[in-house]
C-alpha positions in Angstrom: 7.0 15.5 -14.3 10.3 17.3 -14.2 11.0 20.9 -15.4 14.1 20.7 -17.8 17.0 22.6 -16.0 17.9 24.3 -19.4 14.8 26.0 -19.5 14.8 27.1 -15.8 18.1 28.4 -16.1 16.8 30.9 -18.6 14.8 32.7 -16.2 15.7 35.4 -13.9 14.8 34.8 -10.2 11.4 36.8 -10.1 10.3 35.3 -13.6 11.5 32.0 -12.4 9.1 32.0 -9.3 6.1 33.0 -11.6 6.9 30.2 -14.0 7.2 27.5 -11.3 3.9 28.7 -9.8 2.1 28.4 -13.1 3.7 25.1 -13.8 2.6 23.6 -10.5 -1.0 24.9 -10.8 -1.4 23.5 -14.3 -0.1 20.1 -13.0 -2.4 20.1 -10.1 -5.2 21.0 -12.3 -4.3 18.0 -14.6 -3.4 15.5 -12.0 -5.3 16.2 -8.8 -9.0 16.0 -10.1 -9.9 13.8 -7.2 -7.0 12.9 -5.1 -6.3 13.3 -1.4 -3.1 13.5 -0.1 -1.3 10.6 1.6 -0.9 10.1 5.4 2.5 11.0 7.0 4.9 9.8 9.6 6.1 13.3 9.9 9.0 14.1 12.2 9.0 10.5 13.4 11.6 9.9 16.1 14.8 8.7 14.7 16.2 5.4 16.0 19.7 4.5 16.5 20.7 1.5 14.5 23.5 -0.7 15.6 24.6 -3.6 13.1 25.4 -6.9 14.9 28.3 -8.4 13.0 28.3 -11.7 14.9 30.0 -14.7 13.0 27.5 -16.5 10.8 27.1 -20.0 9.6 28.5 -21.0 6.2 26.0 -21.4 3.5 25.5 -24.9 2.2 25.2 -25.3 -1.5 22.3 -27.8 -2.3 21.4 -29.1 -5.6 17.7 -29.8 -6.1 17.4 -32.5 -9.0 15.5 -31.0 -11.9 13.8 -34.4 -12.1 12.4 -33.8 -8.6 10.3 -30.7 -9.2 7.8 -30.1 -6.6 4.3 -29.8 -7.7 3.9 -27.4 -4.7 6.1 -24.9 -6.5 3.8 -24.7 -9.5 2.9 -21.0 -8.7 6.5 -20.2 -9.6 5.8 -20.9 -13.1 3.7 -18.0 -13.6 6.2 -15.5 -12.6 8.0 -15.2 -15.8 11.3 -16.8 -14.4 14.2 -18.0 -16.2 13.8 -21.8 -16.8 16.6 -22.5 -13.9 16.4 -20.4 -10.8 18.7 -20.3 -7.6 16.4 -21.1 -4.9 16.3 -20.6 -0.9 13.8 -21.1 1.5 13.3 -20.4 5.3 10.4 -21.5 7.5 9.4 -18.5 9.6 8.3 -19.0 13.2 6.7 -15.8 14.2 7.5 -14.9 18.0 4.5 -12.9 19.0 4.7 -10.3 21.7 2.9 -7.1 22.7 6.3 -5.9 23.7 7.8 -5.8 20.2 9.2 -2.4 19.1 7.8 -2.7 15.6 9.3 0.6 14.5 12.9 -0.4 15.3 15.0 -2.6 12.9 15.1 -6.0 14.7 18.8 -7.3 14.8 18.8 -11.2 14.1 22.1 -12.9 14.7 22.1 -15.4 12.0 22.1 -15.2 8.2 18.9 -14.9 6.3 20.1 -17.6 3.9 21.5 -20.6 5.2 21.1 -22.8 2.0 21.1 -22.2 -1.8 19.9 -24.7 -4.5 19.1 -24.5 -8.1 15.6 -25.6 -9.5 14.6 -26.5 -12.8 11.1 -25.2 -13.6 10.8 -27.0 -16.9 10.4 -30.5 -15.3 7.1 -30.7 -13.5 7.7 -34.1 -11.6 6.4 -34.5 -8.1 8.7 -34.9 -5.3 8.5 -35.2 -1.4 8.2 -31.5 -0.2 10.7 -32.3 2.5 13.3 -32.7 -0.4 13.5 -28.7 -0.3 15.2 -27.5 2.8 13.5 -25.0 5.0 15.4 -24.1 8.0 13.6 -22.5 11.0 13.8 -18.8 11.4 12.5 -17.1 14.6 11.4 -13.3 13.9 9.9 -11.0 16.7 6.6 -9.6 15.6 3.6 -7.9 17.0 0.4 -10.0 17.6 -2.0 -10.9 14.9 -5.0 -8.7 14.4 -8.3 -10.2 15.3 -10.1 -11.9 12.3 -12.6 -10.1 10.5 -16.1 -11.7 11.6 -18.5 -8.8 10.8 -17.3 -6.5 13.5 -16.9 -3.4 11.2 -20.3 -2.6 10.4 -20.0 1.1 11.7 -17.8 1.8 8.7 -19.2 2.2 5.3 -17.3 3.0 2.0 -18.2 4.7 -1.1 -16.5 4.6 -4.4 -17.3 6.3 -7.8 -16.0 4.0 -10.8 -16.7 2.1 -13.9 -18.4 -1.5 -14.0 -15.5 -2.8 -15.7 -13.1 -1.3 -13.2 -14.9 -2.6 -10.4 -14.7 -6.1 -11.8 -10.9 -5.8 -12.2 -10.7 -4.4 -8.5 -12.4 -7.3 -6.7 -9.2 -9.2 -5.4 -7.9 -5.9 -3.8 -11.2 -4.9 -2.2 -11.5 -8.6 -0.9 -8.1 -8.3 0.9 -9.7 -5.9 3.4 -13.4 -5.8 3.0 -14.3 -9.6 3.1 -16.2 -10.7 6.2 -15.8 -7.4 7.8 -19.4 -6.3 8.1 -18.7 -3.1 6.2 -20.8 -2.0 3.4 -19.3 -0.9 -0.1 -21.5 1.4 -2.0 -20.3 2.0 -5.7 -21.6 4.8 -7.8 -21.3 3.5 -11.3 -20.0 6.2 -13.6 -21.2 4.6 -16.8 -23.9 6.2 -18.8 -27.5 5.9 -17.5 -28.3 3.9 -20.6 -25.3 1.5 -20.0 -26.5 1.0 -16.6 -29.8 -0.3 -17.5 -28.2 -3.0 -19.7 -25.8 -4.1 -17.0 -26.1 -7.3 -15.0 -26.1 -5.4 -11.6 -27.4 -8.4 -9.6 -24.5 -10.7 -11.0 -21.7 -8.3 -10.0 -23.2 -7.7 -6.7 -23.4 -11.5 -6.1 -19.8 -12.1 -7.3 -18.8 -9.7 -4.5 -21.1 -11.2 -1.8 -19.7 -14.7 -2.8 -16.4 -13.5 -1.5 -17.9 -12.0 1.7 -18.5 -8.4 0.6 -21.5 -6.4 1.0 -21.7 -4.4 -2.3 -24.5 -2.1 -3.5 -24.6 -0.6 -7.0 -26.2 2.7 -7.6 -26.6 4.7 -10.9 -25.5 8.2 -11.5 -27.8 11.1 -9.9 -27.4 12.9 -13.3 -26.4 11.8 -16.6 -24.1 15.0 -16.9 -22.1 14.3 -13.7 -18.5 13.5 -13.9 -16.7 11.1 -11.8 -15.6 14.0 -9.6 -19.0 15.2 -9.0 -20.2 11.4 -8.4 -17.8 11.4 -5.7 -19.4 14.3 -3.9 -23.1 12.8 -4.6 -22.1 9.4 -3.3 -22.3 10.8 0.2 -26.1 10.9 -0.1 -26.2 7.1 -1.3 -24.3 6.1 1.6 -26.5 7.8 4.2 -29.8 6.6 2.3 -28.3 2.9 2.3 -27.5 3.1 6.1 -31.1 4.5 6.8 -32.9 1.8 4.6 -30.9 -1.0 6.2 -31.0 0.5 9.6 -27.3 0.2 10.0 -25.5 2.4 12.6 -22.9 4.3 10.9 -20.0 6.1 12.6 -17.8 6.9 9.8 -18.4 7.2 5.8 -15.3 6.8 3.8 -15.0 8.1 0.3 -12.2 6.3 -1.5 -10.7 6.3 -5.1 -11.4 2.7 -6.9 -7.3 2.5 -6.5 -7.3 3.3 -2.9 -6.0 0.2 -0.9 -6.3 -0.5 3.0 -3.8 -3.1 4.2 -6.0 -3.8 7.3 -9.5 -2.7 8.1 -8.8 -3.5 11.9 -5.8 -0.9 11.8 -7.9 1.8 10.2 -10.7 1.1 12.7 -8.4 1.4 15.7 -6.8 4.7 14.3 -10.4 6.2 14.0 -11.5 5.0 17.5 -9.5 8.0 19.1 -11.9 10.3 17.3 -15.6 11.4 18.6 -17.6 10.2 16.0 -20.8 11.7 17.5 -19.4 15.1 16.5 -18.8 16.5 13.0 -15.5 15.2 12.1 -13.3 15.5 8.8 -10.6 13.2 8.7 -8.0 12.6 5.9 -4.6 13.5 4.6 -3.0 16.1 2.3 -0.1 15.5 -0.3 3.5 14.7 0.3 4.6 17.3 -2.2 5.1 20.4 -0.5 4.8 22.6 -3.7 1.0 21.8 -3.4 0.5 22.8 -0.1 1.0 26.7 -0.6 -1.9 27.3 -3.0 -4.8 26.6 -0.4 -5.3 23.0 -0.7 -6.3 22.3 2.9 -8.5 19.3 2.4 -8.4 15.7 2.5 -7.2 14.3 -0.9 -9.3 11.3 -2.2 -6.8 8.8 -3.0 -5.7 8.7 0.8 -9.5 8.5 1.8 -11.9 11.1 3.1 -13.7 10.1 6.3 -16.7 11.8 7.5 -18.5 11.3 10.7 -22.3 10.5 10.5 -23.1 13.8 11.9 -21.0 15.6 9.3 -22.3 13.8 6.4 -25.9 14.6 7.5 -24.9 18.3 7.7 -23.7 18.2 4.1 -26.5 16.1 2.6 -28.9 19.2 2.0 -26.2 21.1 0.3 -24.5 18.6 -2.0 -26.3 19.8 -5.3 -25.4 23.6 -4.3 -21.8 22.6 -3.5 -21.4 21.3 -7.1 -22.6 24.3 -8.7 -20.6 26.7 -6.4 -17.3 25.0 -7.0 -17.7 23.3 -10.5 -14.0 23.4 -11.5 -12.7 21.5 -8.4 -11.9 17.8 -8.2 -14.4 15.7 -5.9 -12.2 15.8 -3.0 -11.7 19.6 -3.3 -15.5 20.1 -3.6 -16.1 18.1 -0.6 -13.5 20.1 1.4 -15.1 23.4 -0.1 -18.7 22.0 1.1 -17.4 21.0 4.6 -15.9 24.4 5.2 -19.0 26.2 3.7 -21.5 24.4 5.7 -19.9 23.3 9.0 -17.4 24.1 11.6 -15.5 20.9 11.0 -11.9 21.3 9.9 -9.5 18.7 8.4 -7.8 16.4 10.9 -4.7 14.8 9.4 -4.4 11.0 10.2 -1.1 9.6 10.1 -0.9 6.5 8.1 -3.3 7.5 5.3 -1.1 8.1 2.1 -2.0 9.6 -1.2 1.2 8.5 -2.7 1.9 11.4 -4.9 5.3 10.1 -5.8 6.5 9.0 -9.2 8.8 6.4 -10.2 10.7 4.2 -7.8 8.9 3.9 -4.5 11.2 1.4 -2.8 12.4 4.0 -0.3 9.0 4.8 0.8 8.0 1.1 1.5 11.5 0.3 2.9 11.3 2.8 5.8 8.9 0.8 7.9 6.0 3.0 7.7 2.7 2.0 9.6 0.3 2.4 6.4 -3.4 2.7 6.8 -4.1 3.5 3.1 -2.1 3.5 0.0 -3.0 5.0 -3.5 -1.6 5.3 -7.1 -0.1 1.8 -6.9 -1.4 0.7 -10.2 -1.0 4.0 -12.0 1.9 6.2 -11.0 3.8 3.2 -10.0 2.9 -0.7 -9.8 3.0 -2.8 -6.6 1.2 -6.0 -5.9 -0.4 -4.4 -2.7 -2.8 -7.3 -1.9 0.0 -9.6 -2.0 2.3 -7.4 0.0 -0.2 -7.0 2.6 -1.1 -10.7 2.9 1.2 -10.9 6.0 -1.1 -8.7 8.0 -3.4 -11.8 8.3 -0.6 -13.4 10.3 1.1 -10.9 12.3 -1.0 -7.5 12.0 1.3 -4.5 12.3 4.4 -6.6 10.9 3.6 -5.4 7.6 6.8 -3.3 6.4 8.6 -4.3 9.6 12.4 -4.4 9.2 14.8 -7.4 9.9 18.4 -7.1 9.8 20.9 -10.0 9.2 24.6 -10.4 9.0 26.0 -10.3 5.4 28.2 -12.8 3.7 31.6 -12.3 2.0 30.1 -10.1 -0.7 27.5 -8.4 1.3 27.9 -6.5 4.6 24.2 -6.4 5.7 20.8 -8.0 4.6 17.6 -6.3 5.5 14.1 -8.0 5.2 11.4 -5.2 4.5 8.5 -7.7 5.5 6.1 -8.0 2.4 8.0 -5.8 0.1 11.8 -6.6 -0.5 15.0 -8.2 0.7 18.0 -5.8 0.3 21.7 -7.0 0.4 24.1 -4.3 0.9 27.5 -4.6 -0.7 30.7 -4.9 1.4 32.1 -2.5 -1.0 30.0 0.3 0.4 32.2 3.0 2.4 29.4 3.3 5.0 26.2 1.3 5.3 23.1 3.6 5.0 21.3 5.2 8.1 18.1 3.1 8.0 16.7 5.6 10.4 16.2 8.0 7.2 14.1 7.3 4.3 16.1 6.6 1.1 14.8 9.0 -1.6 14.4 6.6 -4.6 11.6 8.4 -6.2 11.9 11.1 -9.0 11.8 14.9 -8.2 12.0 16.3 -4.9 15.6 17.5 -5.1 14.5 20.9 -3.7 13.3 19.4 -0.4 9.6 19.0 -1.5 9.0 15.7 0.5 11.0 16.5 3.5 8.2 17.7 5.4 6.0 14.5 5.0 8.7 11.8 4.5 11.8 12.9 5.8 14.4 12.9 6.9 15.7 11.7 3.5 19.1 10.1 2.6 20.5 9.8 -1.1 19.6 6.9 -3.1 22.0 3.8 -2.9 23.7 2.9 -6.1 21.7 -0.2 -7.7 25.2 -1.9 -8.1 25.8 -1.7 -4.2 22.3 -2.9 -3.2 21.2 -6.2 -4.5 17.2 -6.4 -4.3 14.8 -9.2 -4.1 11.2 -7.9 -4.7 8.0 -9.6 -3.3 6.1 -11.0 -6.5 3.3 -13.1 -4.8 2.2 -14.5 -1.5 0.6 -17.9 -1.4 -1.7 -19.1 1.3 -0.9 -22.7 2.5 -2.3 -25.2 5.0 -2.9 -24.4 8.8 -2.8 -20.7 8.2 0.8 -20.8 6.7 1.9 -18.0 4.2 4.6 -18.2 1.5 6.2 -15.0 0.4 8.1 -15.1 -2.8 10.9 -12.6 -3.4 12.8 -12.5 -6.6 15.7 -10.9 -8.0 15.9 -10.8 -11.7 19.1 -11.7 -13.5 20.6 -9.9 -16.3 19.3 -12.3 -19.2 21.3 -10.5 -21.8 24.3 -11.5 -19.9 23.1 -15.0 -19.1 22.2 -14.6 -15.6 19.6 -16.7 -14.0 16.8 -15.4 -11.6 17.1 -15.9 -7.8 14.1 -16.7 -5.7 13.7 -16.6 -1.8 10.8 -18.1 -0.3 9.8 -17.2 3.6 7.3 -19.4 4.8 5.3 -18.0 7.6 4.1 -20.7 10.0 1.9 -19.2 12.7 1.1 -22.6 14.3 4.3 -23.7 14.5 5.0 -27.7 14.8 8.2 -28.6 16.6 
């Protein structure tokens, strides 16, 4: 929410400070009922970036006959594309290596697009898939993460939400929870009378069919709000572990729109902390304006993580904490309870992100961050996070890794932000952007409110100078292959057609 400049100018300096303080306090009361702040790559080491301007191959124009439309491309029909599209495809051979510097921009000496064609999506005739060219592309990436095979039983997660929202959230939980061995305890915030009429067993079975261990529990009291339920679910998580005899190291309290790109990455990050002692892990907010008012706890959207000993310490005090701090959001009630009944202090974990940014989040995702958790992806902004993070199944930490390619006549540089976007920077730019800095594409923060957490920042590039293709979906194929679909929407009122770039990742490459 932005403060009108004309209104602010009417206040003298002292009055302006009072007004701003009140404004942000009200904003927090309205917005931060439960949330926890995002993880941060604070003061990450800037890396030099050198553009490799080696000569590149001439693009070949290839017309794909409309009567030869491939059935394999039927998934494109669900993406609201123009009936005719410009189409390009590359077959990616991942070059796995522990020596890959995942945080550096990888310079690739050839163009990203070697062939361009047109495709008519109206005609659904079948053709030989080989008719659509797919030139090989080698990209250096870190090794794949181990497959989930029940090895994460030491992690248990709790969410307070409604029955309907839990049904809608199944694909997003499935991305990271399936076959993990972790338990998901969901406290349903629907009324107790509604709970009695719900088909609890059916929803639990739906989740189990997809390899997720879901247990549904009712509210502790009918008058409890969602925020209060986020506190009380700590007891449900403890009781479930005791009843099942599961040895738990960490309890994670999440919002129902918290997304984890990789459970392996999260577990690896937590391995450096001693789970046998009272530990309180999480993150605060990216927005510095919220920090000075005493919010020194983990925000719920980024995820709040308690070690087993700390959760046991808090359990006898949960009801009294609700009574003592009735007007605070669930995450801040947990914070207050931790500080009142233990010596644990918040340890901020890099990579947990509250995502307290509004509007265009491209700059965040295009800065090569190592992300452990995301939030607000379907409310403050929209991102197909499960499709974006699908690449973690192939090359683990390569999610959001960046690759730079030479441009063509109209563009000086092309950058693949793996799993999110492809950007082509115009040859008309006076100078290319410094990719070691984060492009501030989101709303607000002109006063530097985000420098501490997401900086160093650089100005937003003019849309006319940066042509972007956004990842819309990712489709699993045979032998572990994954097809990422990046789309640039044409200006339809001007008769432009959409453009599609497909990257077909083939981890088991056949020569």
